[in-house]
N, C-alpha and C positions, 0 to 999 in steps of 0.2 A: 060624266067626267072621270069619276073614280073607276067606273067599269072600263073605260078606254085605257086608263093607266095600268090597270091590272092586266088587260089584254096585251098591252105593249110589253109588260114585264114577262108575261108568259111566252110571247114570241121571242124575246131576247134570251130567255132560258132555253127554249127549244133550239135556237141558233147556236148557243154555247155548246149544247150537247152534240149537235151536228158537227161543229168545228172540232171538238175533241175526237169524234169518230173519224173525221177526215184526216186529222193529224196522225192517228194510229194507222189508217190505211196507207197514207203516204210514206210513213216510216217503214212499212212492210214491203214497199215496192223497191225494185232494184233497177238501176239504169247503168248500162254499160257503154262507156266511151272508149274509143281507140285512137291512138295517134295515127297520123297519115301513113306512116310506114308499118303500122300494125304491130309494132314491137312492144308497145305499152298499152295496157288495158286498165281502166279505172272503173270501179263499181261504186256507185253512190246510191243513197236512198232518197226518197221523196222529200226529205227534210234538208236536203243538200249537204249531207254528211258523207264524206268519203269513207267507204267501208273497206275497200281493198284496192291495192295497186299491184299489178303483175308486170314484170319486166322480162322480156324474152332474153335468153342467153346470147343470141346473136348481137343484140344491142350492147350488152355488157362486154362482149368480146371485142367490140370496136374500140373500147376504152376512149370514147369521145364524150367528154363531160357536157359540152354544149348541145350535142345531139340528144343526149339523155335528158337534159333539162327541157329542151324543146318538145320532145316526145311526151314527157310527163305532163307538161303544160297543155298540150293538145288533147290528151286523153282526159284529163281532169275537166277541162273546159267543155268538152263534148258531153261528158257524163252529167255535169251540173246543168248544162243547157237543156238536155233531155228531161231532167228532173224538174226544172223550172217550168217547162212547157206543160208537163203533165200536171203539175200543181195548179197552174193557171187555168187549165181546162176544168179541173175538179172544183176550183174556186168559183167558177162561173155561176153555179147555182146560188151562191150567196149574194151575188150582185143584185139579183132580182129581189131577194129577201130584204136586203138593205135599202133598196129604193122604196120599199113599202113602209119602212120605219119612219116615225115622225122625227 
């Protein structure tokens, strides 16, 4: 019984180390999302943090606030969506580990 508990603690510790490593890996990744008109680009990391937003001069020259807002929203949403999908793929390995835990 004690041996099984120690083994479970060991497995949990190993999983914690893997999770920390995965967090660092995800944070180092970049995901680029663009608006449909391609005038706004959003770069986010794998932890869903926006790192950069670029707006093309053509969009600013239009002086259209609603178009600017819509374009930013599209680029941010696409960037975050790509990051979420990558995180889900990488988290897949933990599903198997968790199912083996008591």
